[in-house]
Residue, then its C-alpha position, 0 to 999 in steps of 0.5 A: v718941357s720941350l716945345g718943339g723938335s726932339g729937344s728935351v729938358t734935362r733937368g728942372r722945368a721949362h716955361t711953356f709958351g702960349g697966347r695970341g698969334a702974331p702976323g707973319l707965321d704960316s698957320d693959325d695953330d703955329a701962331s697960337d703956339a709960337a707967337a706968344n706975348t706971355v709965358g704960362g700966364s706970367a708977365f714974361v714977354l717973348t721978344d721977336r727973336e725968341r718967337a722966331a726961334l720958337h717957330k723953328a723949334k716947332r718945325g724940328s729945326p735948331s732954335v737959333d736966331e738969324a745969326g745962328d746963335p742959340v736962343w735958349s740953353a741947349e743943355d736945358v731944353g735940347e738943341t731943338g727945344a724951346g724954353r727956359l729953366w724954371h728957377l726957384h724964387g726967394s720964398e722961404q716957405k717951409n719945404e717948398w723947395r722940396f716940391s719944386v722941379a728945379p734943381p735944389d740947393v745942394a747944401r740945403a738938400a743934403a742937410a734935410y736928408a741927413a736930418e730925415d735919416a737920423a729921425d728914421s727908426d731902425d725898427e722895421a715894425s714901425h713901418r708896417r701897416g697897422g704897427d703902432g711904432s712901439d719897439d718890439s724888437g725883442s719879441e720874435a713872436s710879435d714880429d711874426e704876428g705883425g707880418e701876418t697882420v699885414f698879410r691878412r690885410e692884403v688878402a682882405e683888401t684884394f678880396l674886397r676889391c673883387v667884391k666892390h667891382g663885382y668880379a666873377e669867381a674866375n677873375a677873383v681867383v686871378e687876383l688872389q693868385g697874384l697875391k699868393m705868388a707875391e707873398n709865397r703863400t698857399f691857396a689855403d692861407i688865402a682862403r682862411y682870410v677870405l672866409m673871415t673877410v666874407l663873414g666880416l661883411v655882415l658886421p660893421a667895418p673894422k677899423d683898418v678897412t680902407k675908406e673906399n670899402l666902407k660902404l661894403y659893410p653895414a652901419s650896425p650888426p644884425e639884431t638877432t642871431g637869425e638875422l646874422l645867419k641869414a646875412a652870412r649865408e647870403k655872403v658865403a653862398r656867393w663865394a663858397p665855390l671859390l673857398a671850396r676850390f682853395l680848401k681841398s685837403e683835410d689839413d687845410q680845412v682844419e686850419m681854417l676852423l682854427t682860424l675861425e676860432e681865432y676870429c671869433s675870439e678876436d685873437e692875434v691878427f683879428r683883435g678889435m674886428g668884432g668877430a666875437l659877435l659871431v660866437p652865438a652862431f658858431a655851430k650854425i656857421l659850421h653847419m652852413l659851411y658843411d652844407m655848402d661843401v666848404l667843410s667836409e665831415v671828415s675835417v670837422l670830426a678831425w678838428a673835434r678830435e684835435k680839440e678833445h686833447a686841448e686845455e679846458e679853456d681851449k674847448k670853448f668852441l668845441k662845446l658850442a659845436a657839440p650838437f653839430v659834431a654829435w650829429l656828424k658822428e651819428a651820421d658817420e656811424e650810420s653810414d659805416d653800419s650801412d656799408e657793413s650791412e651791404d658787405s654782409d648781404s653780398d657775401 
């Protein structure tokens, strides 16, 4: 630490000087800073020569004595600096040397860093958040899923920060756009995970949520499907305009529905997140998203057509949503009949 002029410490840490003033100095402030009897509360006592040199350093002058000789090492604190380098004491406490600002022993540091390098895993998955450190290097699918899990968490954490601080939609868009650009993703990719995070706010916090966001979640899930839907409606209504803004195309909305299936099935990146609790309300959730203009009729029917050709086990959610899909089809057919009738009348 430099205590005067333009001096600076080039390495290590210098003692700071303080204490009661001494006579013969220009002001009380200078005396308080310069004429110290002790250093940093330690038993290190300044000599008259050092106090005079410190006073010069405070004025920006070279910290030399009356003979013109430097009082402190210019290499350590600079020509107009004042102080001493903090050297390690003889303590052998484990790793204490690593956290000191004093220069470490070269041989000791080299040995420690070599040991760390040898212990590091070559498997990147072991360094990912949420990874279990297991060796999945032979599974490309597992690597891809791990990366997607990280992205899903990044979206969730960014969005939850917006919720916690009460951001307006415009500010939330800015936050999420920054993540979109950093991860080279689309707004639709962001929106899919935002919606799952919004729905998740009616359920107990998932295991991977950060401590600071725990209070955003209830301690227990709603007791009935009706209570769950009421809570979900309140959460989704707050962010429906943002979701609609991000999910504009039919393909984006269909992809979001497929992601909702994964969330409710607790598949892939949603394992252990409690999404299965939403299964009884799945059809009602679709209707709610439709009413809030997050989903279009065209997108729901496109999703239904796509699911009709799936394996029987993959039709679980299509069957749950069957009444809603049938209602949309009827409304669509009635609309077509009405259009035809109008065309006929005009002829």
